[in-house]
C-alpha positions in Angstrom: -16.6 -30.3 -24.1 -14.7 -29.9 -27.2 -12.3 -27.2 -26.3 -11.1 -29.6 -23.6 -10.6 -32.2 -26.1 -8.7 -30.3 -28.4 -6.7 -28.1 -25.5 -5.6 -31.9 -24.1 -4.5 -33.0 -27.6 -2.9 -30.0 -28.4 -0.6 -30.8 -24.7 0.4 -33.9 -26.5 2.9 -32.1 -28.9 4.8 -30.6 -25.8 7.8 -33.2 -24.5 7.9 -33.0 -20.9 4.3 -32.3 -19.8 1.2 -34.4 -19.4 -2.0 -33.9 -17.9 -2.3 -33.7 -14.1 -5.2 -36.6 -13.8 -5.3 -38.7 -11.0 -3.7 -42.3 -11.7 -5.5 -44.7 -10.0 -8.8 -43.0 -11.6 -7.2 -44.0 -15.0 -8.0 -47.8 -14.2 -11.7 -47.7 -13.4 -13.2 -44.5 -14.9 -14.7 -45.0 -18.2 -14.1 -41.7 -20.0 -11.1 -39.6 -20.5 -9.9 -38.9 -17.3 -7.1 -36.5 -18.2 -10.2 -33.8 -18.6 -10.5 -33.3 -15.2 -6.8 -31.6 -15.3 -8.7 -28.7 -18.0 -11.2 -26.2 -16.4 -12.9 -23.9 -18.8 -14.8 -20.9 -17.7 -15.6 -17.3 -19.3 -12.6 -15.6 -18.7 -10.2 -18.5 -17.4 -8.7 -20.9 -19.1 -6.7 -23.5 -16.4 -4.7 -26.6 -17.3 -3.0 -28.6 -14.7 0.2 -30.7 -15.8 2.7 -32.9 -14.2 6.4 -32.1 -15.5 8.1 -35.5 -16.6 11.3 -33.4 -17.8 13.0 -30.7 -16.4 13.1 -27.6 -17.7 9.9 -27.0 -18.0 8.4 -25.9 -20.8 5.5 -23.5 -19.9 6.2 -21.6 -22.6 5.9 -24.0 -25.4 2.7 -25.0 -23.4 1.8 -21.6 -23.4 1.8 -21.0 -27.1 0.6 -24.4 -28.3 -2.7 -24.1 -25.7 -3.2 -20.2 -26.7 -3.1 -21.5 -30.6 -6.0 -23.8 -29.8 -8.4 -21.0 -28.2 -7.9 -18.5 -31.2 -11.2 -17.9 -33.0 -12.8 -19.6 -29.7 -15.3 -17.6 -27.3 -12.3 -18.4 -24.9 -9.4 -16.3 -27.1 -9.1 -13.8 -25.0 -9.4 -15.9 -21.7 -6.6 -15.9 -19.1 -4.8 -18.7 -20.0 -3.1 -20.5 -16.5 -0.9 -23.4 -16.3 -0.5 -24.9 -13.3 2.5 -27.4 -12.7 0.9 -29.7 -10.1 3.7 -32.1 -10.1 7.3 -33.3 -10.8 7.5 -36.6 -11.8 10.5 -38.6 -10.4 11.9 -39.5 -13.6 12.4 -35.8 -14.5 14.8 -35.4 -11.6 16.8 -38.5 -12.7 19.4 -36.5 -14.4 20.6 -35.1 -10.7 21.7 -38.6 -10.1 24.1 -38.8 -12.5 25.7 -35.1 -11.4 
């Protein structure tokens, strides 16, 4: 689905967030495994992400993702961003404190 690819491309612009997709699957699935991080329904767009840096940039992600939906059938859909995990590297700065 084109909208999924556009949402993933937009998410790349947000520093500190990446699509939540199973890492082991990346080595053997022949298609873009990041697509499993996005669900698009008539009235809901859900994007699952992993935080790779803190503080979370969910507001920025919401703005970037919402811009992709403008002018599409999902323009008025609820946009849900679900943080499924925090990458260990996002917490590295805590060791220095």
